[in-house]
VEXDOLUM-623484 format. One record per residue (C-alpha): residue number from 1; residue in three letters; x, y, z. Coordinates in steps of 0.001 Angstrom, whole numbers, plus 500000, padded with zeros to 6 digits. Layout:
! VEXDOLUM-623484
{rec NUM,"ala",{X,Y,Z}};
...
This chain:
! VEXDOLUM-623484
{rec 1,"met",{117158,378864,732085}};
{rec 2,"val",{120173,380759,730456}};
{rec 3,"asp",{122396,382849,732829}};
{rec 4,"ile",{122119,386381,732695}};
{rec 5,"thr",{123492,387265,736079}};
{rec 6,"his",{126549,388991,734063}};
{rec 7,"lys",{123932,391718,732047}};
{rec 8,"asn",{123286,395097,733039}};
{rec 9,"asn",{119791,396413,733187}};
{rec 10,"thr",{118745,398468,730778}};
{rec 11,"leu",{115597,399870,728790}};
{rec 12,"arg",{114303,397078,726891}};
{rec 13,"ile",{111240,397468,724465}};
{rec 14,"ala",{109394,395481,721875}};
{rec 15,"thr",{106491,395638,719720}};
{rec 16,"ala",{104413,392253,718181}};
{rec 17,"gln",{101646,391986,715906}};
{rec 18,"ala",{098937,389782,715285}};
{rec 19,"ile",{096366,390054,712827}};
{rec 20,"val",{092855,388717,713321}};
{rec 21,"lys",{090888,388064,709665}};
{rec 22,"val",{086710,387973,709717}};
{rec 23,"gly",{084493,386801,707354}};
{rec 24,"thr",{082307,389724,706331}};
{rec 25,"thr",{082074,393137,707340}};
{rec 26,"glu",{078361,392901,709455}};
{rec 27,"thr",{081271,391283,711705}};
{rec 28,"ile",{083404,394584,711742}};
{rec 29,"glu",{080481,396334,712259}};
{rec 30,"ala",{079128,394563,715500}};
{rec 31,"ile",{082822,394642,716779}};
{rec 32,"ile",{082970,398503,716909}};
{rec 33,"ser",{079295,398881,718041}};
{rec 34,"lys",{080180,396401,720649}};
{rec 35,"ser",{077247,394233,719967}};
{rec 36,"ile",{078999,390807,720034}};
{rec 37,"pro",{076944,388439,722293}};
{rec 38,"lys",{080068,387715,724392}};
{rec 39,"gly",{080609,391605,724855}};
{rec 40,"asp",{083036,394054,724016}};
{rec 41,"val",{085625,392614,722002}};
{rec 42,"phe",{088349,394762,721962}};
{rec 43,"glu",{088678,395746,725776}};
{rec 44,"met",{088083,391679,726854}};
{rec 45,"ala",{090819,390939,724160}};
{rec 46,"lys",{092883,393783,725243}};
{rec 47,"thr",{092443,392847,729298}};
{rec 48,"ala",{093512,388988,728449}};
{rec 49,"gly",{096524,390324,726218}};
{rec 50,"leu",{097694,392169,729595}};
{rec 51,"phe",{097139,389442,731879}};
{rec 52,"ala",{099017,387249,728875}};
{rec 53,"val",{101981,389281,729257}};
{rec 54,"lys",{102447,389038,732987}};
{rec 55,"lys",{102240,385394,732905}};
{rec 56,"thr",{104642,384710,730119}};
{rec 57,"ser",{107120,383328,732355}};
{rec 58,"asp",{104908,380699,733886}};
{rec 59,"ile",{103580,379550,730031}};
{rec 60,"ile",{107233,379148,728330}};
{rec 61,"pro",{109873,377575,730147}};
{rec 62,"asp",{112966,379057,729442}};
{rec 63,"cys",{111451,382657,730131}};
{rec 64,"his",{112942,384667,732951}};
{rec 65,"pro",{110396,386365,735319}};
{rec 66,"leu",{110632,390398,734808}};
{rec 67,"pro",{108866,393289,735328}};
{rec 68,"ile",{106712,394505,733227}};
{rec 69,"glu",{107043,398631,733482}};
{rec 70,"tyr",{104376,398896,730547}};
{rec 71,"thr",{102139,396947,728143}};
{rec 72,"gly",{099846,398788,725463}};
{rec 73,"val",{097793,397170,722940}};
{rec 74,"asp",{096446,399336,719977}};
{rec 75,"tyr",{093973,397935,716897}};
{rec 76,"lys",{093803,398913,713519}};
{rec 77,"ile",{090935,398034,711125}};
{rec 78,"asn",{091726,396953,707193}};
{rec 79,"asn",{088875,396164,705544}};
{rec 80,"leu",{088338,392646,706637}};
{rec 81,"glu",{091249,392720,709028}};
{rec 82,"ile",{092108,393536,712798}};
{rec 83,"val",{095953,394607,713087}};
{rec 84,"ile",{096514,393873,716332}};
{rec 85,"glu",{100058,395647,717771}};
{rec 86,"met",{101323,394920,721482}};
{rec 87,"thr",{104112,397034,722702}};
{rec 88,"val",{105885,395869,726286}};
{rec 89,"lys",{108656,397795,728339}};
{rec 90,"thr",{110808,396553,731026}};
{rec 91,"ile",{114146,398298,732795}};
{rec 92,"tyr",{115600,394669,733136}};
{rec 93,"lys",{118543,392487,732033}};
{rec 94,"thr",{116632,390593,729475}};
{rec 95,"gly",{114487,391702,726482}};
{rec 96,"val",{110541,391224,726445}};
{rec 97,"glu",{110238,389903,722654}};
{rec 98,"val",{108395,387067,723566}};
{rec 99,"glu",{106104,388551,726137}};
{rec 100,"ala",{105066,391090,723329}};
{rec 101,"met",{104505,388110,721037}};
{rec 102,"his",{102354,386430,723582}};
{rec 103,"gly",{100540,388632,724667}};
{rec 104,"ala",{099687,389667,721112}};
{rec 105,"ser",{098764,385956,720640}};
{rec 106,"val",{096245,385844,723247}};
{rec 107,"val",{094606,388907,721917}};
{rec 108,"ala",{094037,387725,718619}};
{rec 109,"leu",{092746,384216,720360}};
{rec 110,"thr",{090185,386044,722800}};
{rec 111,"met",{088895,387572,719648}};
{rec 112,"tyr",{088636,384584,717583}};
{rec 113,"asp",{087088,382761,720668}};
{rec 114,"met",{084598,385738,720954}};
{rec 115,"leu",{084201,385796,717521}};
{rec 116,"lys",{083686,382495,716101}};
{rec 117,"pro",{079975,381912,717553}};
{rec 118,"val",{078778,384877,714835}};
{rec 119,"asp",{081657,384317,712161}};
{rec 120,"lys",{082806,380727,711401}};
{rec 121,"asn",{085381,382231,708735}};
{rec 122,"val",{087192,384142,711355}};
{rec 123,"glu",{090817,383412,711740}};
{rec 124,"ile",{094521,384371,712734}};
{rec 125,"lys",{096714,385426,709841}};
{rec 126,"glu",{100179,386317,711627}};
{rec 127,"ile",{101782,386947,714540}};
{rec 128,"lys",{104996,388282,714198}};
{rec 129,"leu",{107892,390730,716061}};
{rec 130,"leu",{107712,394086,714782}};
{rec 131,"ser",{110439,395411,716727}};
{rec 132,"lys",{112738,395613,719591}};
{rec 133,"lys",{115378,397652,721290}};
{rec 134,"gly",{117520,397582,724609}};
{rec 135,"gly",{120372,395150,725709}};
{rec 136,"lys",{123944,395736,724938}};
{rec 137,"ser",{123165,395189,720730}};
{rec 138,"ser",{121428,398371,721107}};
{rec 139,"tyr",{124666,400117,722382}};
{rec 140,"lys",{127168,398479,719658}};
{rec 141,"asp",{129569,400954,717901}};
{rec 142,"asn",{129452,399937,714747}};
{rec 143,"gly",{132034,403178,713941}};
{rec 144,"asp",{135842,402701,712997}};
{rec 145,"pro",{138065,399750,714119}};
{rec 146,"tyr",{139784,400133,717758}};
{rec 147,"thr",{143106,398706,719161}};
{rec 148,"ala",{144194,398334,722476}};
{rec 149,"gly",{147514,397616,724683}};
{rec 150,"val",{146637,395252,727766}};
{rec 151,"val",{148618,395400,730587}};
{rec 152,"val",{148747,393043,733562}};
{rec 153,"cys",{150257,394488,736599}};
{rec 154,"ser",{151492,391636,739245}};
{rec 155,"asp",{154696,390910,740885}};
{rec 156,"ser",{153861,387076,741026}};
{rec 157,"ile",{152567,387012,737399}};
{rec 158,"ser",{155284,388855,736354}};
{rec 159,"ala",{157773,386348,738506}};
{rec 160,"gly",{156417,383291,736647}};
{rec 161,"glu",{154916,382093,740154}};
{rec 162,"lys",{151314,382448,738635}};
{rec 163,"glu",{149433,382252,735714}};
{rec 164,"asp",{147335,385571,734392}};
{rec 165,"lys",{144347,384861,733628}};
{rec 166,"ala",{142389,388672,734136}};
{rec 167,"gly",{144254,389737,731354}};
{rec 168,"lys",{143142,387125,729192}};
{rec 169,"ala",{139323,387889,729894}};
{rec 170,"ile",{139691,391236,729010}};
{rec 171,"ile",{141602,390518,725818}};
{rec 172,"gln",{138284,387889,725264}};
{rec 173,"lys",{135743,390575,725748}};
{rec 174,"leu",{138025,393164,723552}};
{rec 175,"glu",{138065,390914,720434}};
{rec 176,"glu",{134263,390502,721114}};
{rec 177,"cys",{133555,393980,720603}};
{rec 178,"gly",{135791,394075,717537}};
{rec 179,"val",{138937,395721,719158}};
{rec 180,"thr",{142531,394569,717960}};
{rec 181,"ile",{144922,393574,720598}};
{rec 182,"glu",{148150,395739,719914}};
{rec 183,"lys",{150053,395043,722467}};
{rec 184,"tyr",{149986,392281,725432}};
{rec 185,"ile",{152560,392785,728385}};
{rec 186,"ile",{153159,391567,731936}};
{rec 187,"ile",{154572,393986,734190}};
{rec 188,"pro",{155258,394035,738278}};
{rec 189,"asp",{153497,396371,740453}};
{rec 190,"glu",{156163,399404,739997}};
{rec 191,"lys",{155048,402768,739513}};
{rec 192,"asp",{157533,403864,737109}};
{rec 193,"glu",{156910,400695,734816}};
{rec 194,"ile",{153436,401432,734955}};
{rec 195,"gln",{153677,405058,733288}};
{rec 196,"lys",{156304,403795,731110}};
{rec 197,"gln",{153721,401471,729688}};
{rec 198,"val",{150888,404402,729353}};
{rec 199,"lys",{153437,406567,727174}};
{rec 200,"glu",{154549,404196,725079}};
{rec 201,"leu",{150949,402870,724629}};
{rec 202,"his",{149260,406094,724020}};
{rec 203,"asn",{152576,407268,721719}};
{rec 204,"ala",{152017,404059,719452}};
{rec 205,"gly",{148229,405237,719088}};
{rec 206,"asn",{146073,402705,720944}};
{rec 207,"asp",{142409,403861,721753}};
{rec 208,"leu",{142244,401779,724530}};
{rec 209,"ile",{145320,401634,727259}};
{rec 210,"ile",{143879,398652,729977}};
{rec 211,"phe",{145748,397849,732996}};
{rec 212,"thr",{144350,394875,735266}};
{rec 213,"gly",{145781,394284,739011}};
{rec 214,"gly",{147190,396773,741413}};
{rec 215,"thr",{144006,398798,742303}};
{rec 216,"gly",{143411,397330,745607}};
{rec 217,"leu",{144329,398442,749308}};
{rec 218,"ser",{147690,396533,749784}};
{rec 219,"pro",{150879,398631,749974}};
{rec 220,"arg",{152053,396805,746388}};
{rec 221,"asp",{148766,398288,744643}};
{rec 222,"val",{150100,401755,742996}};
{rec 223,"thr",{148224,401385,739538}};
{rec 224,"pro",{145860,404256,740342}};
{rec 225,"glu",{148677,406542,742279}};
{rec 226,"ala",{150624,406113,738638}};
{rec 227,"ile",{147497,406683,736230}};
{rec 228,"ser",{146137,409302,737535}};
{rec 229,"pro",{148661,411810,737151}};
{rec 230,"leu",{149138,411067,733494}};
{rec 231,"ile",{144934,411315,732752}};
{rec 232,"asp",{143546,414829,731311}};
{rec 233,"arg",{140157,414141,732494}};
{rec 234,"arg",{138444,411270,735022}};
{rec 235,"ile",{135382,409676,733661}};
{rec 236,"pro",{133671,409206,736977}};
{rec 237,"gly",{130748,407744,735723}};
{rec 238,"ile",{132409,404290,734150}};
{rec 239,"glu",{134362,404030,737908}};
{rec 240,"glu",{130897,404198,739529}};
{rec 241,"ala",{129462,401797,736690}};
{rec 242,"ile",{132351,399092,737052}};
{rec 243,"arg",{131801,399183,741278}};
{rec 244,"asn",{128121,399362,740999}};
{rec 245,"tyr",{128287,396102,738836}};
{rec 246,"gly",{130649,394602,741345}};
{rec 247,"gln",{128937,395152,744196}};
{rec 248,"asn",{125574,393856,742771}};
{rec 249,"arg",{127672,390487,742989}};
{rec 250,"met",{129906,390568,746136}};
{rec 251,"pro",{130488,392851,748922}};
{rec 252,"tyr",{134121,393602,748301}};
{rec 253,"ala",{134013,395394,745104}};
{rec 254,"met",{133582,398769,746626}};
{rec 255,"leu",{136960,398317,747848}};
{rec 256,"ser",{138379,398507,743990}};
{rec 257,"arg",{139988,401995,742990}};
{rec 258,"ser",{139552,401462,739839}};
{rec 259,"val",{140334,404529,737194}};
{rec 260,"ala",{138659,405766,734261}};
{rec 261,"gly",{139950,408443,731928}};
{rec 262,"val",{141106,410458,729122}};
{rec 263,"ile",{144762,411107,727907}};
{rec 264,"gly",{144327,412503,724390}};
{rec 265,"glu",{141841,410880,722485}};
{rec 266,"ala",{142563,407656,724102}};
{rec 267,"ile",{140876,406077,726908}};
{rec 268,"val",{142757,404278,730117}};
{rec 269,"leu",{141574,402026,732562}};
{rec 270,"ala",{142624,400613,735635}};
{rec 271,"leu",{140557,397763,736472}};
{rec 272,"pro",{140934,394836,739252}};
{rec 273,"gly",{143518,392558,739237}};
{rec 274,"ser",{141217,389041,739895}};
{rec 275,"thr",{139555,387278,737155}};
{rec 276,"asn",{136358,387958,738437}};
{rec 277,"gly",{136988,391782,738807}};
{rec 278,"ala",{138437,392063,735411}};
{rec 279,"lys",{135737,389962,733271}};
{rec 280,"glu",{132829,391491,735598}};
{rec 281,"ser",{134468,395086,734747}};
{rec 282,"met",{134461,394351,731437}};
{rec 283,"glu",{130572,393182,731246}};
{rec 284,"ala",{129643,396375,733457}};
{rec 285,"ile",{131206,399159,730812}};
{rec 286,"phe",{131520,397298,727332}};
{rec 287,"pro",{130288,397864,724633}};
{rec 288,"ala",{128710,401334,725544}};
{rec 289,"leu",{132536,402331,726509}};
{rec 290,"leu",{133394,402385,722396}};
{rec 291,"his",{130863,405338,721755}};
{rec 292,"thr",{133021,407607,724129}};
{rec 293,"phe",{135629,407853,720913}};
{rec 294,"arg",{132026,409249,718947}};
{rec 295,"val",{131882,411660,721959}};
{rec 296,"leu",{135670,412806,721712}};
{rec 297,"lys",{135872,413132,718141}};
{rec 298,"gly",{132341,415005,718223}};
{rec 299,"ala",{133734,417551,720452}};
{rec 300,"lys",{136800,418008,718759}};
{rec 301,"his",{134518,418632,715527}};
{rec 302,"tyr",{132870,421128,717197}};
{rec 303,"gly",{135401,422714,718878}};
{rec 304,"asn",{136924,423742,715177}};
């Protein structure tokens, strides 16, 4: 199975379609009047489809078991064709496209099985995905290109005693989101130096100013104290999302003092200095965080 432990739960919706074509109008009339010998075709097929959706992971090897929050089946009759639409919803880490297609296919197969004794020309024409929604792709920002400065705060890394991996993990995620890295620098855990970098990166016009390191509880962890006085407005939801995501993966994430806020129209983040902490923080909030720029621009626009 594909590893999805790094993903966030989001609302996932998928609608799939299957078409069953019968040979005569008499078959359609028999379905509507519920006079097919094997019973009520629409209801029996719907029930089979509901079971199929919930059992998809038992049939398709690489499908993850997931909670099914909603399943709906709709029928439309177009001449000799019965159009089946199966909609599936969940709040989970992975999508429900296969579940919707599996359910639609079983509805179609059940109808075929019930109709074949009375109509030798019944056939299943197609099964396809109509739409899907949810996951990071649905919240990807396709607006203007953004720039970022990444600052690593670490006494040991700045002294050449350790290799930086957290900063590079942050850069990798930013590049995946289409963000251009304008500056990457390593500095010691010094309040004055941290504040200097915030001001320089902001004055240079960077959209994102991201620090990694110095958010813990040791005496040298001063990044939040350095950044907070410079922030115009905090964004508590981002801070909560980072800690919640981390806490679901390891119990010490609650000790992080990650900071998120706005200076003018730039977003400033102070993230953990561990490689996993930095990587998980970025997974928790990107690419959705980029929507903040639309909000900032919208607020400015409406203010005019």
